[in-house]
N, C-alpha and C positions, 0 to 999 in steps of 0.2 A: 613490560608488556603483559597485560592481563590475558590469561588463557581462557578460552571458551570451553569450560568443562561441562558441557551440556550434552551428555550422551543420549543418543536416540535409540540405538540398538547395542546391546552389550554382550560380551563374552568374557571369560575369565582374564584373557590376555590382551584383548583389544576392545575398543568400542568404536562405533560409527556415529558421526555427528555431521551437522550441516557445515559446509565450507564457510570460512569467515575471512575477514580482512587480514588477520595475522598469518593465515596460510599463504596469502598472496606475497607477503613480505618475507616468507621463509624460503625453503628450498624448492617449492612447487615449480616455479618457472625454470629453475635449473634442470629439474627432471625432464621437462618437456623439450629441452634443448640438448639433452645428453643422448648421443647416438646409440649408446649401449642400452639405455633404458627404453628408447623408442624404436629399436630395430624392427620389431614386428607389428607396430601399430601406425596409425596415420599421423601421430604427433611427430614432430621433428622434421617434417617436410618443409615447413616454413618456420622462421624464427618466432619464438614465443616471447612477447614483451610483457612487461608489467601491466601496461595499459590494456592489451588484449586479454590478459588473464583476469584483470579486474572486471572487464565487461563480461567474460564467460562466467565468472563466479556470480555476478549480479543476475545474469540470465538463469543460471542453474538454481539459484535460491528462490526464484519466482515462477519457474516453469511448472506446468502441469503435465508436460510430456517427457520429463526426465527427472530422476531423483539421483543427484550426485552427492555422495557422502565422503567425508574425510575418514580414513582409517587411522586410528590413533592407538599407540601403545599405552596400555593402562598404567604401567609403572612410571613412565617418564612423561606422559601426556604429550608425546611427540607425534606430530603428523607424519606418517610414514608412507602414505599412499592414498589412493581414491578407489572407490567402487561405485558403480552406477547402474541404474536401470534407465535405459534411454530408448528413444523412439517408442515410447509407451503408446499403444493403441488401445484406447478405452472401448472402442467398438469391437475390435477383434480379440480383446483381452490378452494381449501379448506384449512382450518387451524384450529388448536386447540387454544383456548384462555385459559390463565392461570392467576391466581391472587395470590398475596402474600402481605398481609397487615401486615407488621412487627411491626409497632408501635401500641401497644395495646390500647393506649388512643384514637386512631382513629376508633376503632372497633364500628360498629353499627351506624355510622354517614353518611352512603351513599357515602363514598369516592370511593369505587370500582364500584358502579353503575355509577358514573360520569366518572371514568376512562374507564370503560367498554364501555359506549356509545361512548366516543371519539375514542377508538381503533376499535370498530366494524364499525363505520362510516368510519374511515380511511381505514380499510380492504376492505369494500365494494366499496367505492367511489374513492379511490386512487389506491389501489393494485388490484382492479378488482377480489377480492375473492368472490366466489359465495355462499359458505357455511362456517359458523364458528360453531365449536362445542366444548363441554367440557364434562367431566365426573367427577362425585364426589361420595364420599362415601354415602351410604344410611343413614349414621349417621350425615352427614354434612348438617343440615337443613338450616343454613345460606347461604351456597353456592347454595343450591337448590332454595331458595327464590331469590337470586341474579340473577341466570340464568333466572328465570321467569320474574323478573323486567326488564331484558335486552331484553325481547321479545323472549327468547329461548323457545322451546317446548320440552317436554320430548319425546325422541325417542325410548328409550328402557332401558333394564336392563342387565348388565353383572353379572350373578349370581356368588356370592362368588369369585369375581375377585381381591379383595384387602385383604391382610392379615395385620391386625393391632391390636395391644394390645392383642395378643394371640388368635384371632379368625378371621374368614373370614367374609367379608362384601360384599354386592352387590355394584356395581358401577352403578349409574343412569346416563344415557347419555342424553344430551341436545343438541339442534342445532337450528340454525337460518339460513334462506335462504335469500339472497339478491333478493328482488322481483322487484327492479327498473330496 
C-alpha cells in the first residue's frame, strides 16, 4: 500500500494531511465503533461501515464547509486520529473544532494539543476565521483541559443537552477569538 505522505500542516512529531482511501481501510472505522473512543462524542451511536466511511471521506475531501484532516505520526507515518474545522460559516467567520484520537496508545501524550495549535493557527491566519469553538460533555475532563490548553475560554453551558449512557449531561462550550 502506497502511503500518502503529503503533509498539509506540520509539527515536529505529527503532521496533518487530507484523508485518503488508505485511511478507510485502516483502523478508522474501528475507532468509530469503539465505545471507549466514542464515549463522549456522537460517533458510536450508529454502526460505522466501510461504505458510510467512504462516503464521509469523499464529502470531507470536497466540502467547503468543513476541513477534516488525518493526524499522522511523523516517525511511523501512521494515521492516529483526525482533527477538523466543521460547520464553517464564511459569513459569520467561525467554525467548530473537533478531535478524534483513535489510537489509544497515543492518549495523554499531547498529540491533539499539537494538532489543535496547527489547525487553529491555520484557521485564523489562512482561512481568516475569527472565532473557533467546541463543546464537550461535562464528563469529558480531558477535552475540557485540551480546550483550555489551546487558549479557549469557557463560554457557557448547555444544560442536559447530551444523552449518553442512560442519562443527560451538560455540554460545556469553549471558544477562542482571533485577536490579530
